[in-house]
C-alpha positions in Angstrom: -0.7 18.2 7.9 1.4 18.9 11.0 2.1 15.9 13.2 0.4 17.5 16.2 -2.8 17.9 14.1 -2.6 14.3 13.0 -2.3 13.2 16.6 -5.2 15.4 17.6 -7.4 13.7 15.0 -6.4 10.3 16.3 -6.9 11.2 20.0 -10.4 12.6 19.2 -11.5 9.8 16.9 -13.8 8.1 19.3 -15.5 11.4 20.1 -15.9 12.2 16.5 -17.3 8.8 15.6 -19.8 9.1 18.4 -21.0 12.6 17.7 -20.1 14.0 14.3 -22.8 14.6 11.8 -21.1 14.2 8.4 -23.9 15.0 6.0 -23.7 18.8 6.3 -19.9 18.6 5.8 -19.8 17.0 2.3 -20.5 20.1 0.2 -18.3 22.5 2.1 -15.4 20.0 2.0 -15.7 19.8 -1.8 -16.1 23.6 -2.2 -13.0 24.4 -0.2 -11.0 21.8 -2.1 -10.3 19.4 0.8 -11.7 16.5 -1.1 -12.7 15.9 -4.7 -16.2 14.9 -5.7 -15.1 11.3 -6.4 -13.5 11.0 -2.9 -16.6 12.3 -1.2 -18.8 9.9 -3.3 -16.6 7.1 -2.0 -16.9 8.2 1.6 -20.7 8.6 1.3 -21.0 5.1 -0.1 -19.8 3.6 3.2 -22.6 1.9 5.0 -23.2 3.7 8.3 -22.7 7.2 9.7 -20.0 5.8 12.0 -18.1 4.1 9.1 -18.3 7.4 7.1 -16.9 9.4 10.0 -14.1 6.9 10.8 -12.9 6.9 7.2 -13.2 10.7 7.0 -11.0 11.2 10.0 -8.4 8.8 8.5 -8.5 10.5 5.1 -8.2 14.0 6.5 -4.6 13.3 7.6 -3.4 13.1 3.9 -5.2 16.1 2.6 -2.6 18.8 3.2 -1.6 21.6 5.5 -4.9 23.4 5.3 -7.2 20.4 5.8 -7.3 20.7 9.6 -8.1 24.4 10.0 -10.6 24.2 7.2 -12.2 21.2 8.8 -12.6 23.1 12.1 -14.1 26.1 10.3 -16.6 23.9 8.6 -17.5 22.2 11.9 -18.3 25.6 13.4 -20.3 26.7 10.3 -22.4 23.6 10.5 -23.3 24.0 14.2 -20.8 21.5 15.5 -18.5 24.0 17.3 -18.1 21.8 20.4 -16.2 19.2 18.3 -14.1 21.9 16.8 -13.2 23.2 20.3 -12.3 19.6 21.4 -10.0 19.2 18.4 -8.4 22.6 19.0 -7.8 21.7 22.6 -6.3 18.3 21.7 -4.1 20.0 19.1 -2.9 22.8 21.5 -1.9 20.3 24.1 0.6 18.6 21.7 4.0 19.8 20.7 4.3 21.2 17.2 6.1 19.1 14.7 5.4 20.7 11.3 5.9 18.5 8.2 5.3 19.6 4.7 2.9 17.2 3.2 2.2 18.8 -0.2 3.8 17.5 -3.3 7.3 19.1 -3.7 10.3 19.0 -6.0 13.2 16.9 -4.7 16.8 17.9 -5.1 18.9 14.8 -4.3 22.4 15.5 -3.1 25.2 14.8 -5.5 25.4 15.0 -9.3 22.1 14.4 -11.1 22.1 11.1 -13.0 19.0 11.6 -15.1 17.8 14.3 -17.5 14.4 14.8 -15.9 13.7 16.7 -12.7 12.6 14.7 -9.7 9.0 15.1 -8.6 7.1 13.5 -5.7 3.7 11.9 -5.9 1.7 11.5 -2.7 3.2 9.3 -0.1 2.9 8.4 3.6 6.0 7.8 5.6 6.1 7.6 9.4 9.6 8.9 10.1 11.3 6.7 12.7 12.6 8.1 16.0 16.3 9.0 15.7 16.9 7.3 19.0 15.4 4.1 17.9 17.9 1.3 17.4 18.3 0.1 13.8 17.5 -3.6 13.3 18.5 -4.9 9.9 16.5 -7.8 8.5 18.1 -11.2 9.2 20.4 -12.4 6.5 18.5 -15.1 4.4 19.9 -18.5 4.4 21.7 -19.7 1.3 19.7 -22.3 -0.5 17.1 -24.5 1.3 17.4 -27.5 3.6 13.7 -28.3 3.0 12.7 -31.4 1.0 10.5 -29.8 -1.8 8.6 -33.1 -2.2 7.5 -33.0 1.5 3.7 -32.3 1.1 3.4 -31.4 4.8 5.9 -28.6 4.6 5.8 -27.4 0.9 3.0 -26.5 -1.5 3.2 -28.9 -4.4 3.3 -27.2 -7.8 3.1 -29.8 -10.6 0.7 -28.3 -13.1 2.1 -26.4 -16.2 1.0 -23.7 -16.2 1.0 -23.7 -12.4 -1.7 -21.0 -12.2 -3.1 -17.8 -13.4 -1.2 -14.5 -13.0 -3.2 -11.3 -13.4 -1.3 -8.0 -13.6 -3.3 -4.8 -13.4 -1.2 -1.8 -14.4 -2.9 1.6 -13.8 -0.9 4.5 -15.2 -3.2 7.3 -16.4 -5.9 8.6 -14.1 -8.9 10.8 -14.8 -8.2 14.5 -14.4 -10.9 14.9 -11.7 -9.4 12.2 -9.6 -6.5 14.4 -8.5 -4.1 11.5 -9.1 -0.9 11.9 -11.2 0.3 9.7 -14.1 2.5 6.9 -12.8 5.4 7.3 -15.2 7.7 4.2 -15.2 5.0 1.7 -14.3 5.2 0.1 -17.7 8.8 -0.9 -17.0 7.5 -2.7 -13.8 4.7 -4.4 -15.7 6.9 -5.7 -18.6 9.5 -6.9 -16.1 6.9 -8.9 -14.0 5.1 -10.2 -17.1 8.4 -11.8 -18.3 9.4 -13.0 -14.9 6.2 -14.8 -14.0 5.9 -16.4 -17.5 9.3 -17.8 -16.9 8.0 -19.2 -13.6 5.3 -21.2 -15.4 2.3 -18.8 -14.9 -0.3 -18.1 -17.4 0.0 -14.3 -17.4 -2.7 -11.7 -18.4 -2.0 -8.0 -18.3 -4.7 -5.3 -18.1 -4.0 -1.5 -18.2 -5.9 1.5 -16.8 -9.0 0.0 -15.2 -11.6 1.8 -13.3 -12.5 0.6 -9.8 -15.6 -1.2 -10.9 -13.7 -2.9 -13.8 -11.0 -4.1 -11.4 -13.6 -5.6 -9.1 -15.3 -7.3 -12.0 -12.1 -8.7 -13.4 -11.0 -10.1 -10.0 -14.4 -11.6 -9.5 -14.3 -13.2 -12.9 -10.9 -14.7 -12.2 -12.0 -16.0 -8.8 -15.0 -17.7 -10.4 -13.0 -19.6 -12.9 -12.3 -23.3 -12.3 -8.8 -23.6 -10.8 -9.1 -27.3 -10.1 -6.4 -28.3 -12.5 -4.0 -25.5 -11.3 -1.9 -25.3 -8.2 -2.0 -21.6 -7.2 -3.0 -18.1 -8.2 -1.1 -14.7 -8.3 -2.4 -11.1 -8.6 -0.2 -8.0 -9.1 -1.6 -4.5 -8.8 0.4 -1.4 -9.8 -1.5 1.7 -9.0 -2.0 4.7 -6.6 -3.0 3.7 -3.1 -4.9 5.0 0.0 -5.7 4.4 3.6 -8.8 2.3 4.4 -10.5 0.8 7.5 -9.7 -2.9 7.6 -9.9 -6.1 9.6 -6.9 -8.1 8.2 -5.2 -6.4 5.3 -4.5 -2.7 5.4 -4.5 -0.2 2.6 -6.4 0.2 -0.7 -5.7 0.9 -4.4 -7.3 3.4 -6.8 -9.0 2.7 -10.1 -8.3 5.2 -12.8 -11.6 7.0 -11.9 -10.2 7.9 -8.5 -12.4 5.4 -6.6 -10.7 3.1 -4.1 -10.8 -0.6 -3.5 -9.6 -2.0 -0.1 -6.9 -4.6 -0.4 -9.1 -6.7 1.9 -11.9 -6.7 -0.6 -9.4 -7.8 -3.4 -8.2 -10.7 -1.3 -11.7 -11.7 -0.2 -12.6 -12.6 -3.9 -10.2 -15.5 -3.6 -10.9 -16.9 -0.1 -12.4 -20.4 0.5 -16.0 -19.3 0.4 -15.8 -17.2 -2.9 -13.2 -19.4 -4.7 -13.7 -23.0 -3.7 -11.4 -24.4 -6.4 -8.5 -22.6 -4.8 -9.1 -23.9 -1.3 -5.9 -25.2 0.3 -3.8 -23.7 -2.6 -1.6 -20.6 -2.3 -3.0 -17.2 -3.3 -0.3 -14.6 -3.7 -0.8 -10.8 -4.0 1.9 -8.2 -4.9 0.9 -4.6 -4.3 2.9 -1.7 -5.7 0.8 1.3 -4.7 1.3 5.0 -3.9 -0.4 7.7 -1.8 0.2 10.1 1.2 2.4 13.1 1.6 5.5 12.6 3.8 9.1 11.7 3.1 11.3 9.6 5.4 15.0 10.7 5.4 15.8 7.8 7.8 18.4 8.1 10.5 22.1 7.5 10.8 23.3 4.0 11.7 26.5 2.1 12.0 26.2 -0.7 9.5 28.0 -2.4 6.7 25.5 -1.6 4.0 27.1 -0.3 0.8 26.7 3.2 -0.3 23.6 3.3 -2.4 23.9 4.6 -6.0 20.2 4.8 -7.0 19.5 8.4 -6.0 18.7 9.5 -9.5 16.9 12.7 -10.3 14.1 10.9 -12.0 12.9 9.2 -8.8 9.3 9.5 -7.9 7.3 8.2 -4.9 4.9 5.2 -4.6 3.4 4.3 -1.2 0.7 2.4 0.5 -0.4 5.1 2.8 -2.0 3.1 5.6 -0.8 4.3 9.0 -2.2 2.5 12.1 -3.4 4.9 14.8 -1.1 5.4 17.8 -2.1 3.7 21.0 -5.4 2.5 22.2 -7.6 5.1 20.5 -10.7 3.4 19.1 -11.6 0.5 21.2 -15.3 1.5 21.8 -15.8 1.6 18.1 -13.5 -1.3 17.1 -14.5 -3.7 14.3 -14.7 -7.4 15.1 -12.0 -9.4 13.5 -12.7 -12.1 10.8 -11.4 -15.6 10.8 -7.8 -15.8 9.7 -7.6 -16.4 5.9 -5.6 -19.5 4.9 -3.1 -19.9 2.1 -2.8 -16.2 1.4 0.2 -13.9 1.2 0.0 -10.2 0.5 3.3 -8.5 -0.3 3.4 -4.7 -0.1 6.0 -2.6 -1.9 6.3 -0.8 1.5 5.1 -1.8 4.9 1.9 0.1 5.6 2.6 3.7 6.4 6.1 3.8 4.8 7.3 5.4 1.5 7.7 3.5 -1.7 9.8 4.9 -4.5 9.5 4.6 -8.3 12.0 5.7 -10.9 10.6 7.2 -14.1 13.0 5.3 -16.3 13.8 2.0 -14.4 10.5 1.5 -12.5 9.9 1.0 -8.8 12.7 0.0 -6.4 10.4 -2.8 -5.1 9.6 -4.4 -8.5 13.1 -4.0 -9.8 14.5 -5.7 -6.7 11.8 -8.4 -6.6 12.5 -9.3 -10.2 16.2 -9.5 -9.6 15.8 -11.7 -6.5 13.4 -14.0 -8.4 15.8 -14.3 -11.2 18.7 -15.3 -9.0 17.1 -17.4 -6.2 13.7 -18.7 -7.3 15.2 -22.0 -8.3 16.5 -22.7 -4.8 14.8 -20.5 -2.2 11.2 -20.3 -0.9 9.1 -17.1 -1.3 9.4 -15.8 2.3 13.2 -16.1 2.2 13.3 -14.2 -1.1 11.0 -11.5 0.3 13.6 -11.0 3.1 16.2 -10.4 0.5 14.0 -7.9 -1.2 13.3 -6.0 2.1 17.0 -6.0 2.9 18.1 -4.7 -0.5 15.4 -2.0 -0.8 15.9 -0.7 2.7 19.5 0.1 1.8 18.6 2.3 -1.2 18.4 6.0 -1.6 18.3 9.2 0.4 14.7 8.7 1.3 14.0 5.3 2.9 11.6 2.4 2.1 11.1 -1.2 3.4 8.7 -3.7 1.9 6.6 -5.9 4.1 4.1 -8.7 3.9 1.1 -10.2 5.6 1.6 -14.0 5.5 -1.1 -16.6 6.1 0.6 -19.4 4.1 0.6 -22.8 5.9 3.6 -24.2 4.0 6.7 -23.0 2.2 6.2 -21.8 -1.3 8.7 -22.6 -4.1 8.2 -21.3 -7.6 8.4 -23.6 -10.6 11.4 -22.7 -12.9 11.7 -23.6 -16.5 
């Protein structure tokens, strides 16, 4: 979808939430191929009309070049022409910035280093303004000056194993979901399974779960007695999507094409739903994909080494949340929830940015995270290591990526090392 049309949807969101009647739209949207039946079922399952419309407007941005004109046509066909006129006017008042959002084949510059051709899954990347000044992440400090035995500053991990680690690895998706096979994800899964076992976690790996099965497994894990353990860790490797949220953006897909908000995943483990983990760190690592744009970055003067990872087998992985620009939805804003304590959610890419995965060596994020944990987990806290990951990943490749996290930990977290 062209950027001017995206902006028109965002500028008109309050009007659409107030006045759009979504029920007559569902069948035409399916018949014209804008959404799959599974996607529409997910939209219709949202509680109120306003919630359905809000999510519909968000999802339209990632449904390709024809989604906007088809949406206008359906509005007029269902007697809502005044909304179509308002969107057309908002779109016409903005400069055209066409961006090809459909899956395309990539030709990376230079000699190909892999045998397979590069393909692109859905991703969502807000390309940064070329005039925007580049700010590299601060260089992490070497080692740690913190006394690890200080209970006021550092979470105390003394149990062995220190906690449960659940890895959900979704690779093959149902044909009617419209989601591609995530080749290379097994490499990520095996890498993290070995790493977290070496960091004293009791690791369980599950593959290709539907949305309901993911929810059930997370609920089951949260309901276990963690009293004798010191923390809990969840890793999800899957496709992703945009969702409405209060605290944690983005969502992940089950293999049936139904989405689960990250916020719902985290909520299973908060103080009210998992009392035996109160005051203990809960860590979430999300490698997810979705959306349709590619960020080629911008030229900067820096001392970053020339990256050598632009292989022809690179595919995309992204968490496609992109916050609306400006003050667009205040009349329909959702009240915020109390800040969750002792929780950290690490995304393979900061919401709205691209995340890449290599077919043979796995995702840039997981590959880098594993390497950083191997080298520095014995001496550095988690946040310092995540800075290292962000710094290393941001220097990779022709198309750019930077991981990010939402941190509500109250203390520094150091892994146990065998």
